C-alpha positions as a Markdown table, in Angstrom:
| # | Residue | x | y | z |
|---|---|---|---|---|
| 1 | Met | 10.8 | 35.0 | 25.8 |
| 2 | Ser | 13.9 | 37.1 | 26.4 |
| 3 | Gly | 13.3 | 40.8 | 27.0 |
| 4 | Phe | 15.9 | 42.3 | 24.6 |
| 5 | Val | 15.4 | 44.5 | 21.6 |
| 6 | Phe | 18.7 | 44.0 | 19.6 |
| 7 | Ser | 20.3 | 40.7 | 18.6 |
| 8 | Glu | 22.7 | 39.0 | 20.9 |
| 9 | Lys | 25.9 | 37.1 | 20.1 |
| 10 | Pro | 26.1 | 33.4 | 20.8 |
| 11 | Ile | 28.8 | 33.8 | 23.5 |
| 12 | Gln | 27.7 | 34.6 | 27.1 |
| 13 | Ile | 30.4 | 36.6 | 28.7 |
| 14 | Glu | 30.6 | 36.4 | 32.5 |
| 15 | Glu | 34.1 | 37.6 | 33.6 |
| 16 | Gly | 37.0 | 39.7 | 32.5 |
| 17 | Asp | 40.6 | 40.1 | 33.5 |
| 18 | Gly | 43.0 | 42.4 | 31.7 |
| 19 | Pro | 42.8 | 41.8 | 27.9 |
| 20 | Tyr | 40.8 | 38.6 | 28.4 |
| 21 | Leu | 37.1 | 37.7 | 28.6 |
| 22 | Tyr | 35.6 | 34.4 | 29.9 |
| 23 | Asp | 32.3 | 32.9 | 28.9 |
| 24 | Asp | 29.9 | 30.9 | 31.1 |
| 25 | Ser | 31.8 | 27.7 | 30.4 |
| 26 | Gly | 35.2 | 29.3 | 31.4 |
| 27 | Thr | 36.5 | 29.6 | 27.8 |
| 28 | Glu | 39.1 | 32.4 | 27.6 |
| 29 | Tyr | 38.9 | 34.9 | 24.7 |
| 30 | Leu | 41.4 | 37.6 | 23.8 |
| 31 | Asp | 39.4 | 40.8 | 23.6 |
| 32 | Met | 40.6 | 42.7 | 20.6 |
| 33 | Gly | 37.5 | 44.9 | 20.4 |
| 34 | Ala | 37.3 | 46.1 | 24.1 |
| 35 | Ser | 33.5 | 46.5 | 23.5 |
| 36 | Tyr | 34.2 | 49.3 | 21.0 |
| 37 | Ala | 37.2 | 50.7 | 22.8 |
| 38 | Cys | 35.4 | 51.1 | 26.1 |
| 39 | Val | 38.0 | 49.4 | 28.4 |
| 40 | Pro | 41.4 | 51.0 | 27.5 |
| 41 | Leu | 43.0 | 49.7 | 30.7 |
| 42 | Gly | 41.5 | 46.2 | 30.3 |
| 43 | His | 38.9 | 44.4 | 32.3 |
| 44 | Asp | 38.7 | 44.5 | 36.1 |
| 45 | His | 41.5 | 47.1 | 36.5 |
| 46 | Asp | 42.6 | 47.5 | 40.1 |
| 47 | Ala | 42.7 | 51.4 | 40.1 |
| 48 | Val | 39.3 | 51.8 | 38.6 |
| 49 | Gln | 37.7 | 49.1 | 40.7 |
| 50 | Ser | 39.2 | 50.6 | 43.9 |
| 51 | Ala | 38.0 | 54.1 | 43.0 |
| 52 | Val | 34.5 | 52.8 | 42.4 |
| 53 | Ser | 34.3 | 50.8 | 45.6 |
| 54 | Glu | 35.6 | 53.7 | 47.7 |
| 55 | Gln | 33.1 | 56.1 | 46.2 |
| 56 | Leu | 30.2 | 53.6 | 46.6 |
| 57 | Ser | 31.0 | 53.4 | 50.3 |
| 58 | Lys | 30.5 | 57.2 | 50.6 |
| 59 | Leu | 27.9 | 58.4 | 48.1 |
| 60 | Thr | 26.4 | 56.9 | 45.0 |
| 61 | Tyr | 24.7 | 59.9 | 43.5 |
| 62 | Val | 24.0 | 63.6 | 43.9 |
| 63 | Gln | 23.0 | 65.8 | 41.0 |
| 64 | Ala | 25.4 | 68.1 | 39.4 |
| 65 | Ser | 24.3 | 71.4 | 40.9 |
| 66 | Tyr | 25.8 | 70.3 | 44.2 |
| 67 | Pro | 29.6 | 70.3 | 44.3 |
| 68 | Asn | 31.1 | 66.9 | 44.9 |
| 69 | Ala | 34.8 | 66.0 | 45.3 |
| 70 | Ala | 34.8 | 63.2 | 42.8 |
| 71 | Arg | 33.1 | 65.3 | 40.1 |
| 72 | Thr | 35.3 | 68.3 | 40.7 |
| 73 | Ala | 38.4 | 66.1 | 40.5 |
| 74 | Leu | 37.3 | 64.8 | 37.1 |
| 75 | Tyr | 36.6 | 68.3 | 35.8 |
| 76 | Glu | 40.1 | 69.4 | 36.8 |
| 77 | Arg | 41.7 | 66.2 | 35.4 |
| 78 | Leu | 40.0 | 66.6 | 32.0 |
| 79 | Ala | 40.7 | 70.3 | 31.8 |
| 80 | Glu | 44.4 | 69.9 | 32.6 |
| 81 | Thr | 44.8 | 67.1 | 30.0 |
| 82 | Ala | 42.9 | 68.8 | 27.2 |
| 83 | Pro | 44.9 | 70.7 | 24.5 |
| 84 | Asp | 45.3 | 74.4 | 25.5 |
| 85 | Pro | 43.2 | 76.6 | 25.5 |
| 86 | Ile | 40.4 | 74.1 | 25.9 |
| 87 | Gly | 39.5 | 74.2 | 29.6 |
| 88 | Lys | 35.8 | 73.8 | 30.3 |
| 89 | Val | 34.1 | 70.5 | 30.7 |
| 90 | Trp | 30.5 | 69.3 | 30.5 |
| 91 | Leu | 29.7 | 65.7 | 31.6 |
| 92 | Cys | 27.1 | 63.3 | 30.4 |
| 93 | Asn | 26.5 | 59.6 | 30.0 |
| 94 | Ser | 27.5 | 58.6 | 26.4 |
| 95 | Gly | 29.2 | 59.6 | 23.2 |
| 96 | Thr | 26.0 | 60.5 | 21.4 |
| 97 | Glu | 25.0 | 62.8 | 24.3 |
| 98 | Ala | 28.4 | 64.5 | 24.2 |
| 99 | Asn | 28.0 | 65.1 | 20.5 |
| 100 | Glu | 24.4 | 66.3 | 20.9 |
| 101 | Ala | 25.6 | 68.8 | 23.5 |
| 102 | Ala | 28.5 | 70.0 | 21.2 |
| 103 | Leu | 26.0 | 70.6 | 18.4 |
| 104 | Lys | 23.7 | 72.6 | 20.6 |
| 105 | Phe | 26.5 | 74.6 | 22.1 |
| 106 | Ala | 27.8 | 75.5 | 18.6 |
| 107 | Arg | 24.4 | 76.7 | 17.5 |
| 108 | Ser | 23.9 | 78.7 | 20.7 |
| 109 | Ala | 27.4 | 80.2 | 20.7 |
| 110 | Thr | 27.4 | 81.2 | 17.0 |
| 111 | Gly | 23.8 | 82.0 | 16.4 |
| 112 | Asn | 23.9 | 80.0 | 13.2 |
| 113 | Ser | 22.3 | 76.6 | 12.4 |
| 114 | Lys | 24.3 | 75.0 | 9.5 |
| 115 | Ile | 26.2 | 71.9 | 10.5 |
| 116 | Ile | 28.9 | 70.4 | 8.3 |
| 117 | Ala | 29.7 | 66.7 | 8.7 |
| 118 | Thr | 31.6 | 64.2 | 6.6 |
| 119 | Met | 30.7 | 61.3 | 4.4 |
| 120 | Gln | 31.1 | 57.9 | 6.2 |
| 121 | Gly | 31.1 | 59.7 | 9.5 |
| 122 | Phe | 29.4 | 58.3 | 12.6 |
| 123 | His | 28.4 | 60.6 | 15.6 |
| 124 | Gly | 25.7 | 58.7 | 17.5 |
| 125 | Arg | 22.1 | 57.6 | 17.5 |
| 126 | Thr | 20.1 | 60.5 | 19.1 |
| 127 | Met | 18.3 | 62.8 | 16.8 |
| 128 | Gly | 20.8 | 65.5 | 16.5 |
| 129 | Ala | 23.9 | 63.4 | 16.4 |
| 130 | Leu | 22.2 | 61.0 | 14.0 |
| 131 | Ala | 21.5 | 63.8 | 11.6 |
| 132 | Thr | 25.3 | 64.3 | 11.2 |
| 133 | Thr | 25.8 | 60.5 | 10.7 |
| 134 | Trp | 26.3 | 59.5 | 7.1 |
| 135 | Lys | 24.8 | 56.1 | 6.5 |
| 136 | Asp | 21.1 | 55.9 | 5.8 |
| 137 | Lys | 20.8 | 52.5 | 7.6 |
| 138 | Tyr | 21.2 | 54.3 | 10.9 |
| 139 | Lys | 18.9 | 57.2 | 10.3 |
| 140 | Lys | 16.3 | 56.5 | 7.6 |
| 141 | Pro | 13.7 | 54.9 | 9.9 |
| 142 | Tyr | 13.8 | 58.0 | 12.1 |
| 143 | Glu | 13.5 | 60.9 | 9.6 |
| 144 | Pro | 12.8 | 63.7 | 9.6 |
| 145 | Leu | 15.8 | 64.6 | 11.7 |
| 146 | Ile | 17.2 | 68.1 | 12.5 |
| 147 | Gly | 17.8 | 70.1 | 9.3 |
| 148 | Asp | 20.5 | 72.3 | 7.9 |
| 149 | Val | 23.2 | 69.5 | 7.8 |
| 150 | Glu | 25.6 | 69.3 | 4.9 |
| 151 | Phe | 28.0 | 66.4 | 4.2 |
| 152 | Val | 31.4 | 66.8 | 2.5 |
| 153 | Pro | 33.8 | 64.0 | 1.4 |
| 154 | Tyr | 36.1 | 63.0 | 4.3 |
| 155 | Asp | 39.7 | 64.1 | 4.0 |
| 156 | Asp | 39.0 | 66.5 | 1.2 |
| 157 | Pro | 40.4 | 70.0 | 2.2 |
| 158 | Asp | 39.1 | 71.8 | -0.8 |
| 159 | Ala | 35.5 | 70.5 | -0.4 |
| 160 | Met | 35.6 | 71.5 | 3.3 |
| 161 | Ala | 36.8 | 75.0 | 2.5 |
| 162 | Glu | 34.1 | 75.4 | -0.1 |
| 163 | Ala | 31.4 | 74.2 | 2.3 |
| 164 | Val | 32.2 | 76.4 | 5.3 |
| 165 | Asp | 30.7 | 79.9 | 5.2 |
| 166 | Asp | 29.5 | 82.7 | 7.4 |
| 167 | Glu | 26.3 | 80.8 | 8.2 |
| 168 | Thr | 28.1 | 77.7 | 9.5 |
| 169 | Ala | 27.6 | 76.9 | 13.2 |
| 170 | Ala | 29.9 | 73.9 | 13.4 |
| 171 | Val | 32.0 | 71.4 | 11.6 |
| 172 | Ile | 32.0 | 68.0 | 13.3 |
| 173 | Val | 34.7 | 65.5 | 12.2 |
| 174 | Glu | 36.4 | 62.3 | 13.5 |
| 175 | Pro | 40.2 | 62.5 | 13.4 |
| 176 | Val | 40.0 | 58.8 | 12.6 |
| 177 | Gln | 36.7 | 57.5 | 11.3 |
| 178 | Gly | 35.7 | 54.4 | 13.3 |
| 179 | Glu | 32.4 | 53.0 | 11.9 |
| 180 | Gly | 33.4 | 54.4 | 8.5 |
| 181 | Gly | 36.2 | 51.9 | 8.2 |
| 182 | Ile | 39.2 | 53.1 | 10.3 |
| 183 | Asn | 40.1 | 56.0 | 8.0 |
| 184 | Pro | 42.7 | 58.5 | 9.4 |
| 185 | Ala | 42.4 | 62.1 | 8.3 |
| 186 | Ser | 45.5 | 63.8 | 6.9 |
| 187 | Asp | 47.0 | 66.7 | 8.9 |
| 188 | Glu | 46.4 | 68.9 | 5.9 |
| 189 | Phe | 42.6 | 68.2 | 6.0 |
| 190 | Leu | 42.4 | 68.9 | 9.8 |
| 191 | Gln | 44.6 | 72.0 | 9.5 |
| 192 | Arg | 42.6 | 73.4 | 6.6 |
| 193 | Thr | 39.4 | 72.7 | 8.4 |
| 194 | Arg | 40.7 | 74.7 | 11.4 |
| 195 | Glu | 41.7 | 77.6 | 9.2 |
| 196 | Val | 38.3 | 77.9 | 7.5 |
| 197 | Thr | 36.3 | 77.5 | 10.7 |
| 198 | Glu | 38.4 | 80.2 | 12.4 |
| 199 | Glu | 37.9 | 82.5 | 9.4 |
| 200 | Ser | 34.1 | 82.0 | 9.4 |
| 201 | Gly | 33.6 | 82.0 | 13.2 |
| 202 | Ala | 32.3 | 78.4 | 13.1 |
| 203 | Ala | 33.0 | 76.0 | 15.9 |
| 204 | Leu | 35.3 | 73.0 | 15.1 |
| 205 | Ile | 34.2 | 69.8 | 16.9 |
| 206 | Phe | 36.5 | 66.8 | 17.1 |
| 207 | Asp | 34.5 | 63.7 | 17.8 |
| 208 | Glu | 37.0 | 61.7 | 19.9 |
| 209 | Val | 34.5 | 59.3 | 21.3 |
| 210 | Gln | 36.5 | 56.4 | 19.9 |
| 211 | Thr | 39.9 | 58.0 | 19.4 |
| 212 | Gly | 40.3 | 59.6 | 22.8 |
| 213 | Met | 42.1 | 58.3 | 25.9 |
| 214 | Gly | 45.3 | 57.3 | 24.2 |
| 215 | Arg | 43.7 | 55.1 | 21.5 |
| 216 | Thr | 45.7 | 56.6 | 18.6 |
| 217 | Gly | 49.1 | 57.0 | 20.4 |
| 218 | Thr | 48.5 | 60.3 | 22.0 |
| 219 | Leu | 46.0 | 61.1 | 24.8 |
| 220 | Trp | 43.8 | 63.0 | 22.3 |
| 221 | Ala | 44.1 | 62.4 | 18.6 |
| 222 | Ala | 44.0 | 66.2 | 18.2 |
| 223 | Glu | 47.6 | 66.3 | 19.6 |
| 224 | Gly | 48.9 | 64.2 | 16.7 |
| 225 | Ser | 47.6 | 66.7 | 14.1 |
| 226 | Gly | 48.7 | 69.8 | 15.9 |
| 227 | Val | 45.2 | 71.2 | 15.6 |
| 228 | Val | 43.2 | 72.4 | 18.6 |
| 229 | Pro | 39.5 | 72.4 | 17.9 |
| 230 | Asp | 36.9 | 74.4 | 19.8 |
| 231 | Met | 35.3 | 71.3 | 21.3 |
| 232 | Ile | 36.4 | 67.7 | 21.9 |
| 233 | Thr | 33.8 | 65.0 | 22.7 |
| 234 | Ala | 34.8 | 61.9 | 24.6 |
| 235 | Ala | 33.1 | 58.9 | 25.9 |
| 236 | Lys | 33.9 | 55.2 | 25.2 |
| 237 | Gly | 37.3 | 54.7 | 27.0 |
| 238 | Leu | 36.7 | 57.5 | 29.5 |
| 239 | Gly | 35.3 | 55.4 | 32.3 |
| 240 | Asn | 37.0 | 52.1 | 31.5 |
| 241 | Gly | 33.6 | 50.4 | 31.0 |
| 242 | Leu | 31.3 | 52.6 | 33.0 |
| 243 | Pro | 28.9 | 54.9 | 31.1 |
| 244 | Val | 30.3 | 58.5 | 30.9 |
| 245 | Gly | 30.8 | 61.1 | 28.2 |
| 246 | Ala | 32.3 | 64.6 | 28.2 |
| 247 | Thr | 32.2 | 67.7 | 26.0 |
| 248 | Leu | 35.4 | 69.7 | 26.4 |
| 249 | Cys | 35.3 | 73.3 | 25.1 |
| 250 | Arg | 37.0 | 76.6 | 24.8 |
| 251 | Asp | 35.8 | 79.6 | 26.9 |
| 252 | Trp | 33.9 | 81.3 | 24.1 |
| 253 | Ile | 31.7 | 78.2 | 23.7 |
| 254 | Ala | 31.2 | 77.7 | 27.5 |
| 255 | Glu | 30.2 | 81.4 | 27.9 |
| 256 | Asn | 27.5 | 81.1 | 25.3 |
| 257 | Tyr | 26.3 | 77.5 | 25.7 |
| 258 | Gly | 22.6 | 78.3 | 26.2 |
| 259 | Ser | 20.6 | 76.1 | 28.5 |
| 260 | His | 21.6 | 72.4 | 28.6 |
| 261 | Ala | 21.7 | 69.8 | 31.4 |
| 262 | Ser | 21.6 | 66.1 | 32.2 |
| 263 | Thr | 20.2 | 64.5 | 35.4 |
| 264 | Phe | 23.1 | 62.1 | 35.7 |
| 265 | Ser | 25.9 | 64.5 | 34.7 |
| 266 | Gly | 29.0 | 63.5 | 36.5 |
| 267 | Gly | 27.6 | 61.2 | 39.1 |
| 268 | Pro | 30.1 | 60.6 | 41.9 |
| 269 | Val | 30.7 | 56.9 | 41.2 |
| 270 | Ile | 31.1 | 57.5 | 37.5 |
| 271 | Ser | 33.4 | 60.5 | 38.1 |
| 272 | Ala | 35.6 | 58.4 | 40.4 |
| 273 | Ala | 35.9 | 55.7 | 37.7 |
| 274 | Ala | 36.7 | 58.2 | 35.0 |
| 275 | Asp | 39.2 | 60.1 | 37.1 |
| 276 | Ala | 41.0 | 56.9 | 37.9 |
| 277 | Thr | 41.0 | 55.9 | 34.3 |
| 278 | Val | 42.4 | 59.2 | 33.0 |
| 279 | Ser | 45.0 | 59.5 | 35.7 |
| 280 | Thr | 46.2 | 55.9 | 35.1 |
| 281 | Ile | 46.4 | 56.4 | 31.4 |
| 282 | Val | 48.5 | 59.5 | 31.8 |
| 283 | Asp | 50.7 | 58.4 | 34.8 |
| 284 | Glu | 51.5 | 55.0 | 33.2 |
| 285 | Lys | 52.2 | 56.6 | 29.8 |
| 286 | Ile | 49.6 | 54.3 | 28.2 |
| 287 | Pro | 49.4 | 56.3 | 24.9 |
| 288 | Ala | 53.1 | 55.9 | 24.1 |
| 289 | His | 52.7 | 52.1 | 24.8 |
| 290 | Ala | 49.7 | 52.0 | 22.4 |
| 291 | Ala | 51.7 | 53.8 | 19.8 |
| 292 | Asp | 54.5 | 51.3 | 20.0 |
| 293 | Val | 52.4 | 48.2 | 20.1 |
| 294 | Gly | 50.1 | 49.5 | 17.4 |
| 295 | Gln | 53.0 | 50.2 | 15.1 |
| 296 | Tyr | 54.3 | 46.7 | 15.7 |
| 297 | Leu | 50.9 | 45.1 | 15.1 |
| 298 | Arg | 50.2 | 47.0 | 11.9 |
| 299 | Gly | 53.7 | 46.2 | 10.6 |
| 300 | Gln | 53.3 | 42.5 | 11.3 |
| 301 | Leu | 49.8 | 42.4 | 9.7 |
| 302 | Glu | 51.1 | 44.1 | 6.6 |
| 303 | Ser | 54.1 | 41.7 | 6.4 |
| 304 | Glu | 52.2 | 38.5 | 7.1 |
| 305 | Leu | 49.0 | 39.1 | 5.3 |
| 306 | Gly | 50.6 | 40.6 | 2.2 |
| 307 | Asp | 48.1 | 40.5 | -0.7 |
| 308 | Ala | 45.6 | 38.6 | 1.3 |
| 309 | Ala | 44.4 | 42.0 | 2.6 |
| 310 | Arg | 43.6 | 45.0 | 0.5 |
| 311 | Glu | 45.0 | 47.4 | 3.2 |
| 312 | Val | 46.0 | 47.7 | 6.8 |
| 313 | Arg | 45.4 | 51.2 | 8.2 |
| 314 | Gly | 44.9 | 53.1 | 11.4 |
| 315 | Glu | 46.8 | 54.9 | 14.2 |
| 316 | Gly | 48.0 | 53.5 | 17.5 |
| 317 | Leu | 45.7 | 50.6 | 18.6 |
| 318 | Met | 42.9 | 51.7 | 16.3 |
| 319 | Val | 43.5 | 49.3 | 13.4 |
| 320 | Gly | 41.5 | 48.3 | 10.4 |
| 321 | Ile | 42.2 | 45.4 | 8.0 |
| 322 | Glu | 40.3 | 45.8 | 4.7 |
| 323 | Val | 39.7 | 42.3 | 3.4 |
| 324 | Lys | 38.6 | 40.9 | 0.1 |
| 325 | Arg | 35.7 | 38.8 | 1.4 |
| 326 | Gly | 33.1 | 39.5 | 4.1 |
| 327 | Ala | 34.4 | 40.7 | 7.5 |
| 328 | Asn | 31.6 | 39.0 | 9.4 |
| 329 | Arg | 32.7 | 35.5 | 8.3 |
| 330 | Ile | 36.2 | 36.3 | 9.5 |
| 331 | Leu | 35.0 | 37.6 | 12.8 |
| 332 | Lys | 32.9 | 34.5 | 13.4 |
| 333 | Glu | 35.8 | 32.2 | 12.6 |
| 334 | Leu | 38.1 | 34.2 | 14.9 |
| 335 | Ala | 35.6 | 33.9 | 17.8 |
| 336 | Leu | 34.6 | 30.3 | 17.5 |
| 337 | Asn | 37.9 | 28.7 | 16.4 |
| 338 | His | 40.6 | 31.0 | 17.8 |
| 339 | Gln | 38.9 | 32.5 | 20.8 |
| 340 | Leu | 39.6 | 36.0 | 19.6 |
| 341 | Leu | 37.0 | 38.8 | 19.6 |
| 342 | Ala | 37.1 | 41.6 | 17.2 |
| 343 | Leu | 34.7 | 44.0 | 15.4 |
| 344 | Pro | 33.5 | 45.0 | 12.0 |
| 345 | Ala | 33.7 | 48.4 | 10.4 |
| 346 | Gly | 31.4 | 48.0 | 7.5 |
| 347 | Arg | 31.2 | 44.8 | 5.5 |
| 348 | Thr | 34.8 | 44.5 | 4.5 |
| 349 | Val | 36.9 | 45.8 | 7.4 |
| 350 | Val | 37.9 | 43.9 | 10.5 |
| 351 | Arg | 38.4 | 46.4 | 13.3 |
| 352 | Leu | 40.8 | 46.0 | 16.2 |
| 353 | Leu | 40.3 | 48.2 | 19.3 |
| 354 | Pro | 42.0 | 46.2 | 22.0 |
| 355 | Pro | 42.8 | 47.3 | 25.6 |
| 356 | Leu | 45.8 | 49.6 | 25.3 |
| 357 | Thr | 47.7 | 47.4 | 27.7 |
| 358 | Ile | 48.2 | 44.5 | 25.2 |
| 359 | Thr | 51.7 | 43.3 | 24.5 |
| 360 | Glu | 53.6 | 42.4 | 21.3 |
| 361 | Glu | 53.0 | 38.8 | 22.3 |
| 362 | His | 49.2 | 39.4 | 22.2 |
| 363 | Ala | 49.8 | 41.1 | 18.8 |
| 364 | Asp | 51.6 | 38.0 | 17.5 |
| 365 | Ser | 48.7 | 35.7 | 18.4 |
| 366 | Val | 46.3 | 38.0 | 16.7 |
| 367 | Val | 48.4 | 38.1 | 13.5 |
| 368 | Asp | 48.7 | 34.3 | 13.5 |
| 369 | Ala | 44.9 | 33.9 | 13.8 |
| 370 | Leu | 44.1 | 36.4 | 11.2 |
| 371 | Val | 46.5 | 35.0 | 8.7 |
| 372 | Glu | 45.0 | 31.5 | 9.1 |
| 373 | Val | 41.4 | 32.7 | 8.9 |
| 374 | Ile | 41.8 | 35.2 | 6.0 |
| 375 | Asn | 43.8 | 32.6 | 3.9 |
| 376 | Glu | 41.2 | 29.9 | 4.4 |
């Protein structure tokens, strides 16, 4: 009997190269999910592989209280790429850990306990982050979770303004909801949320676990809205496939963060991979490429699908196609008959989170496959 807990897909993946994955029989698949946005540079990227190999030959691991060149380089890289005045970095191993830290930091820095999250939001599966996640299917089996969490409708500025008060420790929000169905927030909503959190002294947390690293057309989705939060959390694309997360914060948060640590915070090999990933994304202007190809892809989908889809939405290469029938049927057909891998976002949304290096030619093949499958 196999020793896994969760269900496995019927395709055994063995190799990857750029935007492609290969199963154990050598069949090639176009990877339009990038394992939930985890490989923004594509599979087996030379810069990342070289950085990992070089660091492995020197030192695999030393805990974070000892300075290490690879970890220090990543601290500096993330600080210099973060929206000013965010300049402090805490490293961990995943997105849920990054959000867990942000929630703890907010409570410690403000002295308050109330957390405001949004309906349809998703922030992770550990007990604190899970408490700020909307859907009962994720959290019901594990209740009671941490208390004093309030949910407001997503992209509703008035509801947010009414909810935030002097007892609020933090507001946590995704600039574009991922699991919730690829829902971009309006600039008005994010700007109003910034205004009311500043007025109350609450911390504003942008969960950029999925939107960060150029996914939406800028390195951080926060840049597109013109809003600078107090904390940004990052993970999925940060290590181009290796497990790493980060909580980026302003000085007032860092100075009052309390006591928080992680054994594997910023291990040298992981730090080398993340530094190579971030520097490549910045140096090669990957976010601008994602913006261009994403606009082309969404335009082609809207034109070719027409009324066959309820809506095509997203930013950059974070794309959701809301369909009239079940998304899981479409995803199965895409994988088995068109060798194209994508993701669901709920029961009626097909989610595309490809490597940010895909071309318009890749986009055309995706559109052709989706048109054929959706119109069946």
